[in-house]
C-alpha positions as CSV (number, residue, x, y, z in Angstrom):
1,M,22.3,11.0,1.3
2,D,20.5,14.4,-0.1
3,Y,17.9,14.0,2.5
4,V,14.3,15.8,2.3
5,R,11.8,17.7,3.9
6,L,8.8,15.1,5.1
7,G,5.9,17.6,3.8
8,N,6.2,21.2,5.2
9,T,7.9,20.1,8.0
10,G,11.2,20.6,9.2
11,L,12.0,17.2,9.4
12,Q,14.3,15.8,7.1
13,V,14.5,12.1,6.3
14,S,15.9,10.1,3.2
15,P,14.5,9.9,0.4
16,I,14.2,6.2,0.7
17,C,12.3,5.1,3.9
18,V,13.0,0.9,5.1
19,G,9.4,-0.4,5.5
20,C,9.8,-2.5,8.6
21,M,7.2,-5.2,7.8
22,S,9.6,-7.6,6.0
23,W,10.8,-9.2,9.8
24,G,9.3,-10.2,12.8
25,D,8.8,-13.7,14.5
26,P,7.1,-15.9,11.4
27,S,5.3,-17.7,13.7
28,K,3.4,-14.6,14.7
29,G,2.8,-13.3,11.3
30,R,3.8,-14.2,7.9
31,P,5.5,-17.0,6.7
32,W,7.8,-15.3,4.7
33,T,8.9,-12.8,7.0
34,L,12.3,-13.0,8.1
35,T,14.1,-14.0,11.8
36,E,15.9,-11.0,13.8
37,D,19.4,-13.1,12.9
38,E,17.9,-12.0,9.2
39,A,16.7,-8.8,9.4
40,R,20.0,-7.0,11.4
41,P,22.9,-7.2,8.4
42,L,20.1,-5.1,6.1
43,I,19.2,-2.9,9.0
44,K,22.8,-2.3,9.9
45,Q,23.5,-1.6,5.8
46,A,20.3,0.8,5.3
47,I,22.3,2.9,8.3
48,E,25.3,2.3,6.8
49,A,23.9,3.6,3.5
50,G,22.7,6.7,5.2
51,I,19.1,5.9,5.3
52,N,17.6,7.8,8.4
53,F,13.5,6.8,7.8
54,F,12.6,3.4,9.2
55,D,8.3,2.6,9.1
56,T,6.8,0.0,11.2
57,A,3.7,-0.9,13.0
58,N,2.2,-2.8,16.1
59,V,0.4,-4.9,13.9
60,Y,3.4,-6.2,12.0
61,A,4.1,-9.9,13.2
62,A,2.1,-9.2,16.1
63,G,4.7,-6.2,17.9
64,T,7.7,-8.0,16.7
65,S,8.6,-6.4,14.1
66,E,8.6,-3.3,16.7
67,E,11.2,-5.4,18.6
68,I,13.7,-6.2,16.1
69,T,13.7,-2.6,14.4
70,G,14.2,-1.2,17.9
71,R,17.4,-3.7,18.9
72,A,19.0,-2.9,15.5
73,L,18.5,0.9,16.0
74,R,19.9,0.6,19.5
75,D,22.7,-1.5,18.2
76,F,23.6,-0.1,14.9
77,G,22.4,3.8,15.0
78,Q,22.1,6.9,17.1
79,R,18.8,7.6,18.1
80,D,18.9,11.4,17.4
81,N,20.0,10.3,14.0
82,I,16.9,8.5,13.5
83,V,13.5,9.3,12.1
84,L,11.4,6.4,13.4
85,A,7.8,5.9,12.5
86,T,5.4,3.2,13.8
87,K,1.1,2.8,13.1
88,V,-1.8,2.1,15.2
89,H,-4.9,0.7,14.6
90,G,-5.2,-3.2,13.9
91,R,-6.4,-5.8,16.4
92,M,-3.5,-6.3,19.0
93,S,-5.9,-7.6,21.9
94,D,-8.8,-10.0,22.7
95,G,-11.9,-7.5,23.4
96,P,-14.0,-4.6,22.2
97,N,-11.1,-2.3,22.5
98,G,-8.4,-4.3,21.0
99,Q,-8.5,-2.3,18.4
100,G,-9.1,1.0,16.1
101,L,-8.4,4.4,16.8
102,S,-10.7,5.1,20.4
103,R,-8.8,6.9,23.1
104,K,-8.8,4.4,24.8
105,A,-6.9,2.1,22.2
106,I,-4.3,5.2,20.9
107,M,-3.2,5.8,25.0
108,Q,-2.6,2.0,25.1
109,E,-1.2,1.1,21.9
110,I,1.7,4.2,21.8
111,D,3.0,2.9,25.3
112,N,3.2,-0.5,23.9
113,S,4.6,0.7,20.5
114,L,7.7,2.4,22.4
115,R,8.2,-0.5,25.2
116,R,8.6,-2.8,21.7
117,L,10.8,-0.1,20.2
118,G,12.8,0.7,23.3
119,T,12.1,4.6,22.9
120,D,10.4,7.1,24.8
121,Y,9.1,8.3,21.4
122,V,8.7,7.9,18.4
123,D,9.3,10.7,15.3
124,L,6.1,9.6,13.6
125,Y,2.9,8.0,14.9
126,Q,0.3,7.1,12.1
127,I,-3.2,5.9,11.8
128,H,-2.9,2.5,9.5
129,R,-6.5,3.1,8.4
130,W,-9.6,5.0,8.9
131,D,-11.6,3.8,11.8
132,P,-15.5,4.4,10.7
133,I,-16.5,3.5,14.5
134,T,-14.4,6.0,16.5
135,P,-15.6,9.6,15.8
136,I,-12.5,11.8,14.3
137,E,-12.9,14.2,16.7
138,E,-11.8,11.6,19.6
139,T,-9.1,10.5,17.4
140,M,-7.8,13.6,16.6
141,Q,-7.7,14.8,19.7
142,A,-6.2,12.0,21.5
143,L,-3.2,12.1,19.0
144,H,-3.0,15.4,19.7
145,D,-2.1,14.5,23.4
146,V,0.1,12.0,22.3
147,V,2.2,14.6,20.5
148,Q,1.6,17.0,23.8
149,A,2.9,14.2,25.7
150,G,6.0,13.9,24.3
151,K,5.6,10.1,22.8
152,A,5.3,11.2,19.6
153,R,6.9,14.4,17.5
154,Y,4.9,14.3,14.0
155,I,2.1,12.5,13.6
156,G,0.6,10.4,10.3
157,A,-2.3,8.8,8.4
158,S,-2.4,6.0,5.9
159,S,-4.9,4.5,3.1
160,M,-8.1,6.0,3.3
161,Y,-10.4,8.4,0.8
162,A,-9.2,11.9,0.2
163,W,-12.4,13.2,2.0
164,Q,-11.7,11.2,5.0
165,F,-8.4,13.0,5.1
166,S,-9.6,16.3,4.5
167,K,-12.3,16.0,7.2
168,A,-9.8,15.0,9.9
169,Q,-7.1,17.5,8.7
170,Y,-9.9,20.1,9.1
171,T,-11.0,18.6,12.5
172,A,-7.8,18.9,13.9
173,M,-7.5,22.7,12.7
174,I,-10.1,23.9,13.4
175,N,-9.4,22.5,16.9
176,G,-6.6,23.9,17.4
177,W,-4.8,20.1,17.5
178,T,-2.2,18.5,16.1
179,P,-2.5,17.8,12.1
180,F,-1.4,15.2,10.0
181,V,2.1,15.9,8.2
182,S,2.2,12.4,6.0
183,M,0.4,10.0,4.2
184,Q,1.1,6.7,3.4
185,D,-1.0,5.5,0.3
186,H,-0.9,2.6,-1.5
187,Y,0.8,4.2,-5.0
188,N,2.7,2.3,-7.7
189,L,2.7,2.0,-11.5
190,L,-0.8,-0.7,-10.7
191,A,-2.4,1.3,-8.4
192,R,-2.2,5.1,-9.7
193,E,-6.1,6.1,-8.1
194,E,-4.3,7.8,-5.8
195,E,-3.6,10.6,-8.4
196,R,-7.2,11.8,-8.9
197,E,-7.6,13.2,-5.3
198,M,-5.5,11.9,-2.3
199,L,-2.0,13.3,-4.3
200,P,-3.1,16.5,-5.1
201,L,-5.1,17.1,-1.9
202,C,-1.7,16.1,-0.6
203,D,0.3,18.8,-3.0
204,D,-2.4,21.8,-1.8
205,L,-2.0,20.9,2.0
206,G,1.5,19.9,2.0
207,V,1.7,17.0,3.7
208,G,4.6,14.2,2.3
209,V,3.5,11.6,0.8
210,I,5.2,8.0,1.5
211,P,3.5,5.3,-0.6
212,W,3.7,1.8,0.5
213,S,4.7,-0.8,-1.8
214,P,5.9,0.8,-4.5
215,L,7.0,-2.3,-6.0
216,A,3.8,-3.4,-5.9
217,R,4.8,-6.3,-3.5
218,G,6.8,-7.6,-5.7
219,R,5.2,-8.0,-9.0
220,L,7.0,-4.8,-11.1
221,T,10.6,-6.6,-10.3
222,R,10.3,-9.6,-11.8
223,P,7.8,-11.5,-14.7
224,W,4.3,-11.2,-14.4
225,D,4.2,-15.5,-13.7
226,A,7.1,-15.8,-11.4
227,T,6.5,-17.1,-8.2
228,T,7.7,-16.5,-4.8
229,K,7.0,-17.8,-1.0
230,R,5.5,-14.4,-0.2
231,L,3.2,-14.4,-3.3
232,E,1.9,-17.7,-2.9
233,T,0.7,-16.6,0.9
234,D,-0.3,-13.6,0.9
235,Q,-3.7,-13.6,0.2
236,Y,-3.9,-9.7,0.5
237,G,-1.2,-9.1,-1.9
238,R,-2.6,-11.3,-4.1
239,N,-6.1,-9.1,-4.2
240,L,-4.3,-5.8,-4.9
241,Y,-3.1,-6.9,-8.4
242,S,-5.0,-8.5,-11.3
243,E,-4.0,-10.3,-14.8
244,G,-4.8,-6.7,-16.9
245,D,-1.7,-5.3,-14.7
246,K,0.6,-7.3,-16.5
247,E,1.6,-5.2,-19.5
248,I,2.8,-2.7,-17.1
249,V,5.0,-5.3,-15.6
250,A,6.3,-5.9,-19.2
251,A,6.9,-2.5,-20.2
252,V,9.1,-2.1,-16.6
253,L,11.3,-5.5,-17.5
254,E,11.4,-3.8,-21.3
255,I,13.0,-0.6,-20.7
256,A,14.9,-2.3,-17.8
257,E,16.8,-4.5,-20.1
258,A,17.2,-1.5,-22.4
259,R,19.0,0.1,-19.9
260,G,20.6,-2.4,-18.2
261,V,19.7,-1.9,-15.0
262,P,17.1,-4.3,-12.4
263,A,13.3,-4.4,-13.2
264,A,13.2,-2.4,-9.6
265,Q,14.9,0.5,-9.9
266,V,13.0,1.3,-13.3
267,A,9.5,1.0,-11.0
268,L,11.0,3.1,-7.8
269,A,12.1,5.7,-10.5
270,W,8.9,5.9,-11.1
271,V,7.8,6.8,-8.3
272,N,10.5,8.6,-7.2
273,A,9.5,11.1,-10.5
274,N,6.7,12.1,-9.1
275,P,7.5,15.6,-7.3
276,V,4.4,15.0,-4.6
277,V,6.2,11.8,-3.3
278,T,8.2,12.6,-0.5
279,A,10.2,9.2,0.2
280,P,8.8,5.5,-1.3
281,I,8.2,3.0,1.7
282,V,11.3,0.2,0.4
283,G,10.5,-3.5,2.0
284,M,13.7,-5.8,1.9
285,S,14.7,-9.2,2.8
286,K,17.9,-9.2,0.1
287,S,20.8,-7.0,0.2
288,Q,20.5,-6.2,-3.1
289,H,16.5,-4.9,-2.6
290,L,18.9,-1.8,-0.9
291,D,20.5,-1.3,-3.8
292,D,18.3,-1.4,-6.2
293,A,16.2,1.4,-3.4
294,L,19.7,3.7,-3.6
295,A,20.2,3.0,-7.3
296,S,16.8,4.3,-8.6
297,L,17.1,8.0,-7.0
298,S,20.1,8.1,-9.8
299,I,17.9,7.1,-12.7
300,T,16.1,10.1,-14.5
301,L,13.2,8.5,-17.3
302,T,12.3,10.4,-20.3
303,D,9.4,11.5,-21.7
304,D,8.4,8.5,-23.8
305,E,9.6,5.7,-21.3
306,I,7.2,7.2,-18.9
307,A,4.7,7.6,-21.6
308,R,5.3,3.7,-22.3
309,L,5.0,2.8,-18.4
310,E,1.8,4.2,-18.1
311,A,-0.2,3.6,-21.4
312,P,-1.7,0.5,-19.9
313,Y,-3.1,1.2,-17.1
314,A,-6.6,0.7,-16.7
315,P,-8.4,3.1,-14.2
316,R,-10.3,1.2,-11.3
317,L,-13.8,2.2,-9.8
318,A,-12.9,3.0,-6.1
319,A,-15.4,0.3,-4.7
320,E,-12.3,-2.6,-6.0
321,L,-9.5,-0.8,-4.4
322,P,-8.7,-2.5,-1.2
323,R,-8.6,-0.3,1.6
């Protein structure tokens, strides 16, 4: 495994990050999530393949993803060799302060995440979404204090507008607080709007990019009309893409067939080809998913293939994009 730096930091991560939303207690989350017994062999397989980067969140299956991930990493890996990331923002309890990015919420949720993960620190603590209610100064100072307390090594952000991310970064820098080192955004062949502002901003600031859903929730791995249990029950995911995207999916399938490889490898190779991207976050529910992610690192698409993949894309208005 050839490791890469996360942005301008000295932190070395595998070029594939394992997304841990795929497992948790199905009764507390989504019906397609894997149980602990189903997830553990996949986590072990990833560690044995040299992957050291794992991303979860407090809201995934009401915290049970963190619990499963933490136990498996303790059993199969060495904490010092693991880069463990989690996120904060979503609702975790009833009441007015049970979600968001207030100082109260952040200080409460970092301790809850550490307890569930069974560790005394996370390597990357990320805000899951922008909080329009809490002043950004409050959020950034609280995150800085989390780092200063040794509960997180670095901080990152996810899914917001470029102006918001810029405001957060410069608020931290002006006040001498810890800035974000990574951006976890929605980026794949069906969702390329981040190429307008966010990716150039991250490139300019030296921020690592770790895209979520690089396979468009599996849309880029199978014929457009094929269905899965997740697709049938994932309302949020169904709203991310539209019928106009099926031409891109068809191009992925054609190139994959010509190369004699699974479509997932072609779609991930396209994401990997962007020099701003550090490591796509790949969810997995089968061993083959990890095999495809690793194999994609060895695929170099030709200029003609890239042009064929990108040609059908239809730009979208910012207001049309789920956040």
